[in-house]
MOPAC internal coordinates of N, CA, C and O (Angstrom, degrees):
PM7 1SCF
backbone

  N    0.0000 0     0.00 0     0.00 0    0    0    0
  C    1.4503 1     0.00 0     0.00 0    1    0    0
  C    1.5451 1   109.11 1     0.00 0    2    1    0
  O    1.2310 1   120.56 1   -33.41 1    3    2    1
  N    1.2826 1   116.54 1   146.59 1    3    2    1
  C    1.4558 1   120.10 1  -178.58 1    5    3    2
  C    1.5459 1   111.73 1   -74.43 1    6    5    3
  O    1.2310 1   122.00 1   -28.60 1    7    6    5
  N    1.3203 1   113.78 1   151.40 1    7    6    5
  C    1.4432 1   121.28 1   174.52 1    9    7    6
  C    1.5615 1   110.58 1  -103.34 1   10    9    7
  O    1.2310 1   121.32 1   -60.88 1   11   10    9
  N    1.3009 1   115.08 1   119.12 1   11   10    9
  C    1.4707 1   120.11 1  -179.11 1   13   11   10
  C    1.4906 1   111.21 1  -101.79 1   14   13   11
  O    1.2310 1   120.04 1   -36.35 1   15   14   13
  N    1.3003 1   117.53 1   143.65 1   15   14   13
  C    1.4604 1   123.11 1   175.61 1   17   15   14
  C    1.5639 1   110.73 1  -104.17 1   18   17   15
  O    1.2310 1   120.72 1   -44.22 1   19   18   17
  N    1.2992 1   116.23 1   135.78 1   19   18   17
  C    1.4623 1   122.97 1   178.94 1   21   19   18
  C    1.5475 1   109.33 1  -125.23 1   22   21   19
  O    1.2310 1   122.64 1   -25.67 1   23   22   21
  N    1.3484 1   112.54 1   154.33 1   23   22   21
  C    1.4962 1   120.10 1   173.65 1   25   23   22
  C    1.5217 1   106.78 1  -141.01 1   26   25   23
  O    1.2310 1   122.40 1   -44.47 1   27   26   25
  N    1.3397 1   113.01 1   135.53 1   27   26   25
  C    1.4489 1   119.41 1   177.31 1   29   27   26
  C    1.5177 1   109.13 1   -81.32 1   30   29   27
  O    1.2310 1   121.27 1   -51.81 1   31   30   29
  N    1.3141 1   115.18 1   128.19 1   31   30   29
  C    1.4983 1   119.71 1   179.72 1   33   31   30
  C    1.5302 1   110.68 1   -77.83 1   34   33   31
  O    1.2310 1   119.86 1   167.24 1   35   34   33
  N    1.3264 1   117.87 1   -12.76 1   35   34   33
  C    1.4355 1   119.38 1   179.92 1   37   35   34
  C    1.5162 1   112.72 1   -90.59 1   38   37   35
  O    1.2310 1   119.94 1   128.84 1   39   38   37
  N    1.3589 1   117.72 1   -51.16 1   39   38   37
  C    1.4689 1   119.79 1  -175.87 1   41   39   38
  C    1.5411 1   113.29 1  -109.39 1   42   41   39
  O    1.2310 1   119.89 1   169.79 1   43   42   41
  N    1.3373 1   117.82 1   -10.21 1   43   42   41
  C    1.4705 1   119.97 1   178.44 1   45   43   42
  C    1.5555 1   114.00 1    87.81 1   46   45   43
  O    1.2310 1   120.29 1   178.62 1   47   46   45
  N    1.3237 1   117.05 1    -1.38 1   47   46   45
  C    1.4363 1   120.59 1   179.41 1   49   47   46
  C    1.5293 1   110.66 1   -59.19 1   50   49   47
  O    1.2310 1   120.08 1   -43.88 1   51   50   49
  N    1.3332 1   117.44 1   136.12 1   51   50   49
  C    1.4563 1   122.11 1   177.73 1   53   51   50
  C    1.5315 1   109.33 1  -117.62 1   54   53   51
  O    1.2310 1   120.54 1   -32.79 1   55   54   53
  N    1.3440 1   116.57 1   147.21 1   55   54   53
  C    1.4299 1   121.15 1   177.86 1   57   55   54
  C    1.5420 1   109.31 1  -153.09 1   58   57   55
  O    1.2310 1   121.99 1   -17.41 1   59   58   57
  N    1.3417 1   113.79 1   162.59 1   59   58   57
  C    1.4327 1   121.54 1   175.87 1   61   59   58
  C    1.5458 1   107.31 1  -118.32 1   62   61   59
  O    1.2310 1   120.18 1   -38.19 1   63   62   61
  N    1.3260 1   117.26 1   141.81 1   63   62   61
  C    1.4460 1   122.60 1  -178.53 1   65   63   62
  C    1.5305 1   108.94 1  -134.75 1   66   65   63
  O    1.2310 1   121.20 1   -48.52 1   67   66   65
  N    1.3693 1   115.31 1   131.48 1   67   66   65
  C    1.4695 1   119.42 1   172.21 1   69   67   66
  C    1.4873 1   106.03 1   -87.50 1   70   69   67
  O    1.2310 1   121.13 1   -58.96 1   71   70   69
  N    1.3257 1   115.45 1   121.04 1   71   70   69
  C    1.4804 1   122.10 1  -176.54 1   73   71   70
  C    1.5024 1   110.39 1  -138.04 1   74   73   71
  O    1.2310 1   121.16 1   -26.68 1   75   74   73
  N    1.3001 1   115.39 1   153.32 1   75   74   73
  C    1.4472 1   122.46 1   170.06 1   77   75   74
  C    1.5240 1   107.62 1   -75.97 1   78   77   75
  O    1.2310 1   121.18 1   -20.07 1   79   78   77
  N    1.3170 1   115.34 1   159.93 1   79   78   77
  C    1.4753 1   118.95 1   176.77 1   81   79   78
  C    1.5391 1   110.81 1   -61.86 1   82   81   79
  O    1.2310 1   121.49 1   148.39 1   83   82   81
  N    1.3184 1   114.75 1   -31.61 1   83   82   81
  C    1.4811 1   119.11 1  -175.81 1   85   83   82
  C    1.5182 1   112.91 1   -84.26 1   86   85   83
  O    1.2310 1   119.78 1   169.43 1   87   86   85
  N    1.3591 1   118.02 1   -10.57 1   87   86   85
  C    1.4603 1   121.13 1   178.45 1   89   87   86
  C    1.4967 1   111.32 1   -66.00 1   90   89   87
  O    1.2310 1   120.51 1   -34.65 1   91   90   89
  N    1.3676 1   116.63 1   145.35 1   91   90   89
  C    1.4677 1   119.30 1   178.54 1   93   91   90
  C    1.5616 1   110.17 1   -68.74 1   94   93   91
  O    1.2310 1   120.92 1   -24.74 1   95   94   93
  N    1.3015 1   115.85 1   155.26 1   95   94   93
  C    1.4824 1   122.31 1   178.73 1   97   95   94
  C    1.5544 1   107.45 1   -69.60 1   98   97   95
  O    1.2310 1   121.01 1   -42.38 1   99   98   97
  N    1.2933 1   115.67 1   137.62 1   99   98   97
  C    1.4696 1   121.03 1   177.87 1  101   99   98
  C    1.5201 1   109.50 1   -71.72 1  102  101   99
  O    1.2310 1   119.48 1   -40.17 1  103  102  101
  N    1.3251 1   118.60 1   139.83 1  103  102  101
  C    1.4738 1   121.41 1  -177.14 1  105  103  102
  C    1.5643 1   108.71 1  -125.88 1  106  105  103
  O    1.2310 1   118.90 1   145.05 1  107  106  105
  N    1.3305 1   119.71 1   -34.95 1  107  106  105
  C    1.4180 1   121.83 1  -174.77 1  109  107  106
  C    1.5112 1   113.31 1   -87.50 1  110  109  107
  O    1.2310 1   120.40 1   -55.13 1  111  110  109
  N    1.3258 1   116.85 1   124.87 1  111  110  109
  C    1.4767 1   124.09 1  -177.32 1  113  111  110
  C    1.5447 1   108.77 1   -77.12 1  114  113  111
  O    1.2310 1   120.26 1   -52.90 1  115  114  113
  N    1.3681 1   117.11 1   127.10 1  115  114  113
  C    1.4341 1   120.21 1   177.74 1  117  115  114
  C    1.5275 1   111.87 1   -71.12 1  118  117  115
  O    1.2310 1   119.28 1   161.02 1  119  118  117
  N    1.3275 1   118.97 1   -18.98 1  119  118  117
  C    1.4384 1   123.41 1  -179.59 1  121  119  118
  C    1.5119 1   114.43 1   -78.32 1  122  121  119
  O    1.2310 1   121.17 1   130.26 1  123  122  121
  N    1.3524 1   115.36 1   -49.74 1  123  122  121
  C    1.4746 1   118.82 1  -177.39 1  125  123  122
  C    1.5024 1   113.62 1  -114.10 1  126  125  123
  O    1.2310 1   119.23 1   167.65 1  127  126  125
  N    1.3151 1   119.08 1   -12.35 1  127  126  125
  C    1.4556 1   122.08 1   178.01 1  129  127  126
  C    1.4975 1   114.91 1    84.17 1  130  129  127
  O    1.2310 1   119.00 1   179.59 1  131  130  129
  N    1.3173 1   119.51 1    -0.41 1  131  130  129
  C    1.4352 1   122.16 1  -178.83 1  133  131  130
  C    1.5523 1   109.46 1   -85.74 1  134  133  131
  O    1.2310 1   120.51 1   -21.93 1  135  134  133
  N    1.3125 1   116.63 1   158.07 1  135  134  133
  C    1.4469 1   122.69 1  -179.87 1  137  135  134
  C    1.5309 1   108.26 1   -90.70 1  138  137  135
  O    1.2310 1   120.36 1  -112.13 1  139  138  137
  N    1.3492 1   116.91 1    67.87 1  139  138  137
  C    1.4277 1   122.55 1  -172.85 1  141  139  138
  C    1.5402 1   111.98 1  -129.05 1  142  141  139
  O    1.2310 1   120.62 1  -164.46 1  143  142  141
  N    1.3351 1   116.42 1    15.54 1  143  142  141
  C    1.4683 1   118.55 1   179.29 1  145  143  142
  C    1.5061 1   112.42 1   -74.43 1  146  145  143
  O    1.2310 1   119.79 1   -42.76 1  147  146  145
  N    1.2952 1   118.00 1   137.24 1  147  146  145
  C    1.4554 1   122.04 1   175.64 1  149  147  146
  C    1.5176 1   108.88 1  -128.32 1  150  149  147
  O    1.2310 1   119.91 1   -40.45 1  151  150  149
  N    1.3066 1   117.78 1   139.55 1  151  150  149
  C    1.4712 1   121.26 1  -178.45 1  153  151  150
  C    1.5565 1   107.86 1   -77.82 1  154  153  151
  O    1.2310 1   122.14 1   -45.96 1  155  154  153
  N    1.2962 1   113.51 1   134.04 1  155  154  153
  C    1.4968 1   121.05 1   179.60 1  157  155  154
  C    1.5161 1   111.60 1   -90.06 1  158  157  155
  O    1.2310 1   120.11 1   -29.57 1  159  158  157
  N    1.2876 1   117.39 1   150.43 1  159  158  157
  C    1.4519 1   124.27 1   172.83 1  161  159  158
  C    1.5241 1   105.98 1   -86.10 1  162  161  159
  O    1.2310 1   119.41 1   -58.34 1  163  162  161
  N    1.3139 1   118.72 1   121.66 1  163  162  161
  C    1.4612 1   122.69 1  -178.69 1  165  163  162
  C    1.5300 1   110.23 1  -140.00 1  166  165  163
  O    1.2310 1   121.68 1   -17.10 1  167  166  165
  N    1.3214 1   114.38 1   162.90 1  167  166  165
  C    1.4594 1   119.16 1   178.85 1  169  167  166
  C    1.5272 1   110.28 1   -69.65 1  170  169  167
  O    1.2310 1   120.27 1   -38.50 1  171  170  169
  N    1.2771 1   117.09 1   141.50 1  171  170  169
  C    1.4802 1   121.93 1   178.04 1  173  171  170
  C    1.5238 1   110.22 1   -71.73 1  174  173  171
  O    1.2310 1   120.95 1   -45.34 1  175  174  173
  N    1.2684 1   115.78 1   134.66 1  175  174  173
  C    1.4636 1   119.95 1   172.66 1  177  175  174
  C    1.4860 1   111.08 1  -104.24 1  178  177  175
  O    1.2310 1   120.34 1   -33.52 1  179  178  177
  N    1.3121 1   116.96 1   146.48 1  179  178  177
  C    1.4717 1   118.97 1   178.61 1  181  179  178
  C    1.5030 1   107.84 1  -151.59 1  182  181  179
  O    1.2310 1   121.79 1   -18.52 1  183  182  181
  N    1.3677 1   114.18 1   161.48 1  183  182  181
  C    1.4641 1   119.82 1   179.79 1  185  183  182
  C    1.5520 1   104.94 1  -119.02 1  186  185  183
  O    1.2310 1   122.56 1   -37.44 1  187  186  185
  N    1.3127 1   112.70 1   142.56 1  187  186  185
  C    1.4645 1   120.30 1   171.21 1  189  187  186
  C    1.5060 1   108.60 1  -101.56 1  190  189  187
  O    1.2310 1   120.67 1   -65.45 1  191  190  189
  N    1.3035 1   116.33 1   114.55 1  191  190  189
  C    1.4604 1   122.00 1  -178.89 1  193  191  190
  C    1.5376 1   109.71 1  -116.82 1  194  193  191
  O    1.2310 1   122.05 1   -29.29 1  195  194  193
  N    1.3129 1   113.67 1   150.71 1  195  194  193
  C    1.4730 1   120.46 1   175.72 1  197  195  194
  C    1.5567 1   109.25 1   101.29 1  198  197  195
  O    1.2310 1   122.46 1    -1.51 1  199  198  197
  N    1.2989 1   112.89 1   178.49 1  199  198  197
  C    1.4597 1   117.63 1  -176.53 1  201  199  198
  C    1.5534 1   108.74 1   -81.14 1  202  201  199
  O    1.2310 1   120.77 1   -21.12 1  203  202  201
  N    1.3223 1   116.13 1   158.88 1  203  202  201
  C    1.4183 1   122.25 1   175.04 1  205  203  202
  C    1.5273 1   113.07 1    95.23 1  206  205  203
  O    1.2310 1   119.44 1   177.48 1  207  206  205
  N    1.3181 1   118.67 1    -2.52 1  207  206  205
  C    1.4686 1   120.37 1  -175.43 1  209  207  206
  C    1.5261 1   113.61 1  -102.18 1  210  209  207
  O    1.2310 1   120.30 1   171.45 1  211  210  209
  N    1.2680 1   117.04 1    -8.55 1  211  210  209
  C    1.4815 1   119.48 1  -174.87 1  213  211  210
  C    1.5056 1   112.50 1  -111.99 1  214  213  211
  O    1.2310 1   120.40 1   -25.41 1  215  214  213
  N    1.2886 1   116.85 1   154.59 1  215  214  213
  C    1.4700 1   122.56 1  -178.48 1  217  215  214
  C    1.5081 1   110.76 1   -62.54 1  218  217  215
  O    1.2310 1   120.08 1   153.54 1  219  218  217
  N    1.3422 1   117.44 1   -26.46 1  219  218  217
  C    1.4842 1   119.80 1  -178.32 1  221  219  218
  C    1.5270 1   111.59 1   -82.79 1  222  221  219
  O    1.2310 1   118.58 1   169.86 1  223  222  221
  N    1.3014 1   120.32 1   -10.14 1  223  222  221
  C    1.4220 1   121.81 1  -179.99 1  225  223  222
  C    1.5507 1   110.57 1   -77.93 1  226  225  223
  O    1.2310 1   121.20 1   -24.20 1  227  226  225
  N    1.3415 1   115.31 1   155.80 1  227  226  225
  C    1.4131 1   121.36 1  -179.15 1  229  227  226
  C    1.5252 1   109.36 1   -67.41 1  230  229  227
  O    1.2310 1   120.84 1   -38.19 1  231  230  229
  N    1.2695 1   115.99 1   141.81 1  231  230  229
  C    1.4852 1   121.52 1  -179.79 1  233  231  230
  C    1.5116 1   106.99 1   -98.92 1  234  233  231
  O    1.2310 1   120.44 1   -19.43 1  235  234  233
  N    1.3091 1   116.76 1   160.57 1  235  234  233
  C    1.4402 1   122.93 1  -179.23 1  237  235  234
  C    1.5248 1   112.02 1   -64.16 1  238  237  235
  O    1.2310 1   121.08 1   -15.86 1  239  238  237
  N    1.3303 1   115.55 1   164.14 1  239  238  237
  C    1.4553 1   120.43 1  -177.42 1  241  239  238
  C    1.5146 1   110.81 1   -78.56 1  242  241  239
  O    1.2310 1   119.15 1   178.19 1  243  242  241
  N    1.2960 1   119.23 1    -1.81 1  243  242  241
  C    1.4733 1   122.41 1  -179.91 1  245  243  242
  C    1.4995 1   113.30 1   -85.07 1  246  245  243
  O    1.2310 1   118.57 1  -170.61 1  247  246  245
  N    1.3608 1   120.33 1     9.39 1  247  246  245
  C    1.4552 1   121.23 1  -179.15 1  249  247  246
  C    1.5144 1   109.46 1   -67.82 1  250  249  247
  O    1.2310 1   121.13 1   -42.56 1  251  250  249
  N    1.3064 1   115.44 1   137.44 1  251  250  249
  C    1.4626 1   120.69 1   176.28 1  253  251  250
  C    1.5159 1   109.96 1   -87.21 1  254  253  251
  O    1.2310 1   119.66 1   -35.18 1  255  254  253
  N    1.3132 1   118.25 1   144.82 1  255  254  253
  C    1.4280 1   123.96 1   177.83 1  257  255  254
  C    1.4946 1   111.11 1   -99.68 1  258  257  255
  O    1.2310 1   120.57 1   -37.42 1  259  258  257
  N    1.3066 1   116.51 1   142.58 1  259  258  257
  C    1.4674 1   118.84 1   177.74 1  261  259  258
  C    1.5230 1   108.26 1   -82.53 1  262  261  259
  O    1.2310 1   120.10 1   -14.58 1  263  262  261
  N    1.3595 1   117.41 1   165.42 1  263  262  261
  C    1.4361 1   122.04 1  -178.08 1  265  263  262
  C    1.5243 1   108.80 1   -61.78 1  266  265  263
  O    1.2310 1   121.29 1   -41.47 1  267  266  265
  N    1.3590 1   115.15 1   138.53 1  267  266  265
  C    1.4347 1   121.02 1   175.35 1  269  267  266
  C    1.5428 1   112.73 1    87.89 1  270  269  267
  O    1.2310 1   119.62 1   172.50 1  271  270  269
  N    1.3107 1   118.33 1    -7.50 1  271  270  269
  C    1.4507 1   120.66 1  -178.39 1  273  271  270
  C    1.5281 1   108.26 1   -86.80 1  274  273  271
  O    1.2310 1   120.09 1   -55.18 1  275  274  273
  N    1.3089 1   117.43 1   124.82 1  275  274  273
  C    1.4598 1   119.81 1   179.43 1  277  275  274
  C    1.5206 1   109.18 1   -80.58 1  278  277  275
  O    1.2310 1   122.33 1   -20.35 1  279  278  277
  N    1.2985 1   113.15 1   159.65 1  279  278  277
  C    1.4427 1   120.76 1  -176.65 1  281  279  278
  C    1.4776 1   113.99 1   -97.75 1  282  281  279
  O    1.2310 1   117.85 1  -155.65 1  283  282  281
  N    1.3152 1   121.70 1    24.35 1  283  282  281
  C    1.4498 1   122.11 1   177.04 1  285  283  282
  C    1.5001 1   111.26 1   111.48 1  286  285  283
  O    1.2310 1   120.93 1    50.32 1  287  286  285
  N    1.2998 1   115.83 1  -129.68 1  287  286  285
  C    1.4959 1   121.98 1  -175.73 1  289  287  286
  C    1.5375 1   111.07 1   -69.03 1  290  289  287
  O    1.2310 1   120.52 1   -34.31 1  291  290  289
  N    1.3143 1   116.60 1   145.69 1  291  290  289
  C    1.4791 1   120.97 1   178.82 1  293  291  290
  C    1.5009 1   109.94 1   -99.35 1  294  293  291
  O    1.2310 1   119.35 1  -170.81 1  295  294  293
  N    1.3571 1   118.85 1     9.19 1  295  294  293
  C    1.4651 1   120.55 1   179.15 1  297  295  294
  C    1.5179 1   109.10 1   -68.88 1  298  297  295
  O    1.2310 1   120.84 1   -37.10 1  299  298  297
  N    1.3503 1   116.00 1   142.90 1  299  298  297
  C    1.4539 1   119.25 1   178.04 1  301  299  298
  C    1.5322 1   110.13 1   -61.79 1  302  301  299
  O    1.2310 1   120.97 1   -41.05 1  303  302  301
  N    1.3012 1   115.75 1   138.95 1  303  302  301
  C    1.4796 1   121.73 1   177.58 1  305  303  302
  C    1.5221 1   114.06 1    81.60 1  306  305  303
  O    1.2310 1   120.08 1   176.38 1  307  306  305
  N    1.3149 1   117.46 1    -3.62 1  307  306  305
  C    1.4591 1   117.89 1   178.70 1  309  307  306
  C    1.4957 1   110.81 1   -85.13 1  310  309  307
  O    1.2310 1   120.10 1   -35.64 1  311  310  309
  N    1.3449 1   117.41 1   144.36 1  311  310  309
  C    1.4701 1   120.36 1  -179.78 1  313  311  310
  C    1.5214 1   108.63 1   -94.45 1  314  313  311
  O    1.2310 1   120.40 1   -46.86 1  315  314  313
  N    1.3384 1   116.83 1   133.14 1  315  314  313
  C    1.4658 1   120.78 1   173.18 1  317  315  314
  C    1.5048 1   110.40 1   -68.96 1  318  317  315
  O    1.2310 1   120.86 1   -43.95 1  319  318  317
  N    1.3360 1   115.96 1   136.05 1  319  318  317
  C    1.4634 1   117.94 1   177.46 1  321  319  318
  C    1.5005 1   112.38 1  -122.45 1  322  321  319
  O    1.2310 1   118.40 1   176.37 1  323  322  321
  N    1.3340 1   120.66 1    -3.63 1  323  322  321
  C    1.4517 1   122.07 1   168.90 1  325  323  322
  C    1.4912 1   116.68 1    74.60 1  326  325  323
  O    1.2310 1   119.27 1  -152.01 1  327  326  325
  N    1.3351 1   119.00 1    27.99 1  327  326  325
  C    1.4324 1   118.27 1  -179.11 1  329  327  326
  C    1.5132 1   112.03 1   -72.93 1  330  329  327
  O    1.2310 1   119.20 1   152.51 1  331  330  329
  N    1.2916 1   119.13 1   -27.49 1  331  330  329
  C    1.4205 1   122.80 1   177.46 1  333  331  330
  C    1.4995 1   115.82 1    81.87 1  334  333  331
  O    1.2310 1   118.09 1  -163.24 1  335  334  333
  N    1.2683 1   121.24 1    16.76 1  335  334  333
  C    1.4383 1   118.65 1   176.86 1  337  335  334
  C    1.5175 1   117.41 1   154.75 1  338  337  335
  O    1.2310 1   119.22 1  -173.52 1  339  338  337
  N    1.2976 1   119.09 1     6.48 1  339  338  337
  C    1.4110 1   121.25 1   174.29 1  341  339  338
  C    1.5368 1   114.91 1    95.35 1  342  341  339
  O    1.2310 1   119.16 1   179.00 1  343  342  341
  N    1.3255 1   119.20 1    -1.00 1  343  342  341
  C    1.4313 1   120.51 1  -174.74 1  345  343  342
  C    1.5456 1   111.12 1   -73.88 1  346  345  343
  O    1.2310 1   120.12 1   165.91 1  347  346  345
  N    1.3134 1   117.37 1   -14.09 1  347  346  345
  C    1.4580 1   119.44 1   179.31 1  349  347  346
  C    1.5278 1   113.64 1   -79.49 1  350  349  347
  O    1.2310 1   119.92 1   161.67 1  351  350  349
  N    1.3175 1   117.76 1   -18.33 1  351  350  349
  C    1.4666 1   119.27 1  -177.91 1  353  351  350
  C    1.5170 1   113.12 1    83.44 1  354  353  351
  O    1.2310 1   120.30 1   179.57 1  355  354  353
  N    1.2950 1   117.03 1    -0.43 1  355  354  353
  C    1.4746 1   119.18 1  -179.21 1  357  355  354
  C    1.4757 1   114.44 1   -95.59 1  358  357  355
  O    1.2310 1   119.00 1  -174.90 1  359  358  357
  N    1.3374 1   119.51 1     5.10 1  359  358  357
  C    1.4455 1   120.95 1  -179.24 1  361  359  358
  C    1.5535 1   109.16 1  -147.36 1  362  361  359
  O    1.2310 1   120.29 1    -3.79 1  363  362  361
  N    1.2900 1   117.06 1   176.21 1  363  362  361
  C    1.4347 1   120.57 1  -176.07 1  365  363  362
  C    1.5548 1   112.06 1  -113.70 1  366  365  363
  O    1.2310 1   121.50 1  -137.58 1  367  366  365
  N    1.3403 1   114.74 1    42.42 1  367  366  365
  C    1.4867 1   119.24 1   180.00 1  369  367  366
  C    1.4934 1   110.00 1   -68.15 1  370  369  367
  O    1.2310 1   120.10 1   180.00 1  371  370  369

């Protein structure tokens, strides 16, 4: 559910409220009790969950290699996988 920010135009009190899209807009200030709350425009916050979102996660095999970058093991018949140093556990660097 989205988090909305509100500010009271009467006393300046600010608050955040977790609300559904279908919930009515808050109007009564918990600080002074007046119906002077206004919704603020703020940047949307979001979380990235699951695998594939972090720099430490394995990247897809479609990564392009720059010139001069080796593809891993130099043994005949081995497939380059582009880990860049053995941190992936898939090679013996």
